[in-house]
C-alpha positions in Angstrom: 27.2 -108.7 -21.3 29.3 -108.8 -24.3 32.7 -110.1 -24.1 35.7 -108.0 -25.0 37.5 -107.7 -28.0 40.8 -107.3 -26.5 41.9 -110.5 -24.5 42.5 -110.5 -21.1 45.7 -108.8 -19.6 46.0 -106.8 -23.1 46.7 -103.1 -23.7 43.9 -101.5 -26.6 45.4 -101.0 -29.8 46.0 -97.1 -30.8 43.6 -95.4 -32.4 44.3 -93.5 -35.1 43.6 -89.7 -33.8 43.9 -90.3 -31.2 45.5 -87.2 -29.5 43.1 -85.1 -31.9 40.3 -86.5 -30.8 40.9 -85.8 -27.0 41.7 -82.5 -28.0 37.9 -81.9 -30.1 35.9 -84.0 -28.5 36.1 -82.0 -24.9 36.1 -78.5 -26.6 33.1 -79.5 -28.6 30.9 -80.8 -25.7 32.0 -78.6 -22.6 31.4 -75.9 -26.0 27.6 -76.9 -26.3 27.0 -77.2 -22.4 28.1 -73.2 -22.6 26.5 -72.1 -25.4 23.0 -74.0 -23.9 24.2 -72.0 -21.1 24.3 -68.8 -22.5 21.0 -69.4 -23.7 19.6 -70.3 -20.5 20.8 -67.0 -19.0 19.6 -64.7 -22.0 15.8 -66.4 -21.3 16.1 -66.4 -17.2 17.3 -63.6 -15.7 18.7 -65.0 -12.4 21.7 -66.9 -13.0 20.8 -70.1 -10.2 17.8 -70.3 -12.0 18.9 -70.4 -15.5 21.6 -73.3 -14.6 18.6 -75.2 -12.6 16.5 -75.3 -16.2 20.0 -75.4 -18.3 21.2 -79.0 -15.9 17.1 -80.5 -16.3 17.7 -80.0 -20.0 20.9 -81.2 -20.5 19.8 -84.3 -18.3 16.8 -84.8 -20.2 18.3 -84.5 -23.5 21.1 -86.6 -22.6 19.0 -89.2 -20.7 17.2 -89.4 -23.6 19.9 -90.2 -26.3 21.9 -92.5 -24.1 18.0 -94.9 -23.9 17.4 -94.6 -27.0 21.0 -94.9 -29.1 23.3 -97.1 -26.5 25.6 -97.9 -29.2 26.8 -93.9 -29.3 28.2 -93.9 -25.7 29.7 -97.6 -25.8 33.0 -99.2 -25.9 35.4 -101.9 -25.5 36.7 -103.6 -23.5 33.5 -104.6 -21.5 33.3 -104.2 -17.7 34.6 -107.5 -15.6 31.7 -108.0 -13.4 32.4 -108.3 -10.0 32.7 -112.1 -9.0 31.2 -112.5 -5.6 29.2 -110.2 -2.8 32.0 -109.8 -0.8 33.9 -108.3 -3.9 31.3 -106.4 -4.1 31.5 -104.9 -0.5 35.1 -104.6 -1.1 34.6 -102.5 -4.2 32.2 -100.2 -2.7 34.0 -99.9 0.4 37.0 -98.9 -1.5 35.2 -95.9 -3.1 33.4 -95.1 -0.1 37.3 -94.7 1.3 38.3 -93.0 -1.9 35.5 -90.6 -2.0 36.3 -89.1 1.6 39.2 -88.8 0.6 39.0 -86.9 -2.6 36.5 -84.8 -0.2 39.3 -84.5 2.0 42.2 -83.7 -0.2 40.3 -81.4 -2.8 38.3 -79.1 -0.4 42.1 -78.6 1.6 43.8 -78.2 -1.2 41.0 -75.7 -2.8 41.2 -74.0 0.6 44.8 -73.7 1.2 44.9 -72.0 -2.6 42.0 -69.1 -1.9 43.7 -68.3 1.4 46.7 -68.0 -0.4 46.1 -66.3 -3.6 42.0 -65.3 -3.0 39.3 -66.1 -5.4 36.9 -63.4 -6.5 34.9 -65.5 -8.6 34.5 -68.1 -6.2 33.6 -65.4 -3.5 30.7 -64.1 -6.4 29.4 -67.6 -6.6 29.1 -68.7 -3.2 27.1 -65.6 -2.6 25.0 -66.4 -5.4 24.3 -69.4 -4.2 23.7 -68.0 -1.0 21.2 -65.6 -1.8 19.1 -68.2 -4.1 18.1 -70.0 -1.0 16.2 -73.4 -1.9 16.9 -73.2 -5.4 20.7 -73.0 -4.7 20.4 -76.5 -2.5 18.1 -78.0 -5.4 20.7 -77.5 -7.8 23.9 -78.1 -5.7 22.1 -81.4 -4.5 20.1 -82.2 -7.2 20.4 -81.0 -10.6 24.2 -80.4 -10.7 25.3 -84.2 -10.3 22.7 -85.2 -12.6 23.5 -82.8 -15.5 27.4 -82.7 -14.9 27.5 -86.6 -14.5 24.8 -87.2 -17.5 27.1 -84.9 -19.6 31.0 -85.4 -18.4 30.5 -89.2 -17.6 27.8 -89.9 -19.5 28.9 -88.2 -22.4 32.2 -87.2 -22.5 34.4 -89.8 -20.7 32.6 -92.9 -23.3 33.5 -90.8 -26.4 37.0 -90.1 -25.1 37.4 -93.8 -24.4 36.1 -95.0 -28.0 40.0 -93.8 -29.1 41.7 -93.6 -25.8 43.3 -95.5 -23.4 41.7 -95.2 -19.4 44.4 -93.3 -18.1 44.5 -90.5 -20.8 40.2 -90.5 -20.9 40.0 -90.3 -16.8 42.9 -87.6 -17.1 41.2 -85.2 -19.8 38.2 -85.6 -18.5 38.7 -84.9 -15.3 40.6 -81.5 -16.5 37.6 -80.4 -18.4 35.4 -81.1 -15.7 37.5 -78.7 -13.3 37.9 -76.2 -15.4 34.5 -76.0 -15.9 33.9 -74.6 -12.8 35.8 -71.2 -13.6 37.7 -70.6 -10.5 41.0 -72.0 -8.7 39.4 -72.6 -5.9 36.9 -75.5 -7.0 38.7 -76.4 -9.9 41.0 -77.8 -7.1 38.2 -79.0 -5.4 36.7 -80.8 -7.6 39.7 -82.4 -9.2 39.9 -85.5 -7.1 36.3 -85.9 -7.7 36.4 -86.0 -11.1 39.2 -88.9 -11.3 36.8 -91.3 -9.0 33.9 -90.8 -10.8 35.8 -91.6 -14.1 37.1 -94.9 -12.6 33.6 -96.0 -10.6 31.9 -95.2 -14.5 34.6 -97.0 -15.9 34.3 -100.3 -13.6 30.4 -100.1 -13.7 28.9 -98.7 -16.8 26.2 -96.5 -14.9 25.6 -93.4 -13.9 23.5 -93.7 -10.7 26.8 -94.9 -9.0 28.6 -91.7 -10.3 25.6 -89.5 -9.7 25.2 -90.9 -6.2 28.7 -90.4 -5.0 28.6 -86.6 -6.7 25.8 -85.8 -4.1 27.7 -87.5 -1.2 30.5 -85.4 -2.2 28.2 -82.3 -2.3 26.2 -82.8 0.6 29.4 -83.1 2.4 31.0 -79.4 0.8 27.6 -78.5 1.8 27.6 -79.8 5.5 31.0 -79.4 6.5 32.6 -75.9 7.5 35.4 -75.0 6.1 37.2 -73.7 9.5 37.0 -77.2 10.6 39.4 -78.3 7.7 41.6 -75.5 8.4 43.9 -77.0 10.2 44.7 -79.2 6.9 45.2 -76.3 4.5 48.7 -76.3 4.1 51.3 -78.7 1.5 52.5 -80.5 4.6 48.5 -82.0 4.9 47.6 -81.8 0.9 50.2 -84.0 -0.4 49.7 -86.8 2.1 46.2 -86.9 1.6 46.5 -86.9 -2.5 49.1 -89.5 -2.1 46.4 -91.6 0.0 43.9 -91.0 -2.2 45.8 -92.2 -5.3 46.9 -95.3 -3.4 42.9 -96.2 -2.8 42.0 -95.5 -6.4 44.7 -97.7 -7.6 42.5 -100.6 -5.9 40.1 -99.4 -8.0 41.5 -99.4 -11.1 40.7 -102.0 -13.7 42.1 -104.5 -14.0 43.4 -104.5 -10.2 40.2 -105.2 -8.1 38.5 -107.7 -10.2 41.6 -109.3 -12.3 40.2 -107.5 -15.6 41.6 -106.2 -18.7 44.3 -103.9 -18.3 43.9 -100.5 -19.7 
């Protein structure tokens, strides 16, 4: 793998127009996705089926672009490989622990907000998926993880990182990913996940790991009844879970677990 253009431990030089870049790129990427979604909805009456069609198209198009034009999605510094098998085990164990905490923190925060404020949008979406049956399962456990990862971690995050530091790129893509879910419950639920997925992509530069983490999150959300987490749906529980998630995530951040370049 090519060596980084920056010395180990150095911070990347400021990029001209980084602020404008971080504002314009998410609007263009998410806007293109929404535009394709409206086109799919115009062609397919059922919203779940339309979303599946949209996801398949996005996955194929972005996958083809990343295969034929990898330089478009590359950025410096290059990731530092894990130096040993034990280091790899520690890293992926940390990812598993952060994933569990991301699920607990996100789900309980979303549940608490739902209990306090309600969410007609979330209720309508849940009812639509319940009525869709098998198609909804395909969407949640396969199509959504694939299409959302190729779009947000496969396109948006690399483009942001071409001009922005890790912290900024992680925050912007996480905000865009959460807001795109369009209701307060899911926005809160997926926010920790989006942060974790960006860190995993930063460390691996691969879409397979983030897709698998995303599938695991969606599977847990589908299998764990909200009632099981009801006792945690309170700020006194949500805040400590968020703090614990942040501490585990800090150990996965670039330059911390592998001694690589700081972002």
